[in-house]
C-alpha positions as CSV (number, residue, x, y, z in Angstrom):
1,M,11.1,12.4,9.7
2,I,8.5,10.0,8.2
3,E,6.9,7.6,10.6
4,V,6.1,4.3,9.1
5,T,4.2,1.5,10.9
6,L,4.5,-1.9,9.3
7,L,1.9,-4.4,10.4
8,T,3.4,-7.9,10.0
9,Q,2.8,-11.6,10.6
10,A,5.1,-14.6,10.9
11,D,6.2,-16.4,7.8
12,C,4.9,-13.7,5.5
13,R,6.8,-13.3,2.2
14,Y,5.2,-10.0,1.4
15,C,6.2,-8.7,4.9
16,E,9.8,-9.6,4.0
17,I,9.5,-7.8,0.7
18,A,8.0,-4.7,2.5
19,V,11.0,-4.6,4.9
20,A,13.4,-4.6,1.9
21,V,11.4,-1.9,0.1
22,L,11.3,0.3,3.2
23,A,15.1,-0.1,3.7
24,R,15.7,1.0,0.1
25,V,13.3,3.9,0.3
26,A,14.8,5.0,3.6
27,Q,18.1,5.7,1.8
28,D,16.4,8.6,0.1
29,H,13.7,9.6,2.6
30,P,14.5,9.7,6.3
31,M,12.1,7.5,8.1
32,A,11.5,5.6,11.3
33,V,9.9,2.2,10.8
34,R,8.0,0.6,13.6
35,H,7.2,-3.1,13.2
36,V,3.9,-4.3,14.9
37,G,2.8,-7.9,14.8
38,L,-0.8,-8.5,13.8
39,D,-0.9,-11.1,16.5
40,T,-0.6,-8.4,19.2
41,A,-3.4,-6.4,20.7
42,D,-1.8,-3.2,19.3
43,G,-1.5,-4.8,15.8
44,R,-5.1,-6.0,15.8
45,A,-6.4,-2.6,16.9
46,L,-4.4,-0.8,14.2
47,A,-5.6,-3.3,11.5
48,A,-9.2,-2.9,12.6
49,R,-9.0,0.9,12.7
50,H,-7.3,1.3,9.3
51,G,-9.0,-1.6,7.4
52,V,-6.0,-3.8,7.0
53,V,-7.3,-7.0,5.5
54,F,-4.0,-8.9,5.4
55,A,-0.3,-8.5,6.0
56,P,1.6,-6.4,5.6
57,G,-0.2,-3.3,6.4
58,V,1.6,0.0,5.9
59,L,0.8,3.2,7.7
60,V,2.6,6.4,6.8
61,D,2.5,9.1,9.4
62,G,-0.5,7.4,11.0
63,E,-2.5,7.2,7.8
64,M,-3.3,4.1,5.9
65,F,-1.1,3.6,2.8
66,G,-1.9,0.1,1.9
67,Y,-1.7,-3.6,2.6
68,G,-0.4,-6.6,0.7
69,R,2.5,-6.4,-1.6
70,L,4.2,-3.0,-1.1
71,S,4.9,-1.1,-4.3
72,E,8.2,0.8,-4.1
73,R,7.2,3.0,-7.0
74,R,3.9,4.0,-5.4
75,L,5.5,4.7,-2.1
76,R,8.2,6.8,-3.7
77,R,5.6,8.8,-5.6
78,H,3.6,9.3,-2.4
79,L,6.7,10.5,-0.4
80,A,7.8,12.8,-3.3
81,G,4.4,14.4,-3.3
82,R,4.5,14.8,0.4
83,D,8.0,16.4,0.3
84,A,6.7,18.9,-2.4
85,R,3.9,20.3,-0.2
86,P,4.5,23.5,1.8
87,S,5.5,22.9,5.4
88,V,2.8,23.6,8.0
89,A,5.6,24.3,10.5
90,R,6.1,27.7,8.9
91,G,5.0,30.8,10.8
92,I,1.6,32.4,10.3
93,G,1.8,35.0,7.7
94,E,5.1,33.8,6.3
95,D,5.3,34.0,2.6
96,I,5.5,30.4,1.3
97,H,5.9,31.4,-2.4
98,R,9.6,32.5,-2.3
């Protein structure tokens, strides 16, 4: 499952758009979305650590994806590429080229 952290602030139109984009993308890619306000200590720490300049900030599996207006097309391409990679959960020595 994909872990998405959405850093938001009150009265943010781009945050509302990001919520809608994530809801649509979640229909095709199982994900858990955690909303964190930039006005909280956790939100400020995450923003500082990942270089989020303004809301919304989007982290995918703990890695910075972007901030500002969330592009659905870019997110879908990113997740499709992620799904195409071999799983690291496979056993050592297991043939991944079946």
